[in-house]
N, C-alpha and C positions, 0 to 999 in steps of 0.2 A: 519513412518515419510515420509513426502513428499520429492520428489527429488528437486534438485536445479532448474531445468527447470520449474517445476510447480510453485514453490514459486516466480520465476522471472516473469512468466506470470501473476500471481495474483498481484504482485507489480506494474507491468506496467499497468494492468487493473485499479487498484485503482488510480494511478497517473493520467490516462486519465480522470477517473470519477471526481476526485477532481478538475481538470482544466476545466471541461465542464461548460458552461453557466447555465445548469440546477442546479447546486450545489450553490444556493444562500442563503439558510437558514444556518446561522452560526452554529448552533448546529450540523447539519449533517456534515458540512464542518469540524468542529473541530473533530468530531468522526473519519472521514476518515483520517485526519491528523495524529491522534494518532495511528490508525491502520497501515497506511502506515509507520510511523516511527518504529513501533514495527517489521514490516516485514523487514525493512532495517536492524535493529539490528540483527535479525535472520540470514539474509544473511551474514553480516559481521562476526558474530561469528562462523557460521557453515561452511562457504565456503571460507573465505578469510584468 
């Protein structure tokens, strides 16, 4: 299993990607939103 730091780095990367101007296509944006939400749940359940 990945450590907390690695998961946080991935979460921050996805957050930046989701907010970038290149993310205009709604399907891609929606996919990243779900992935970002899932990572947030993992962080809450595993480390908080």
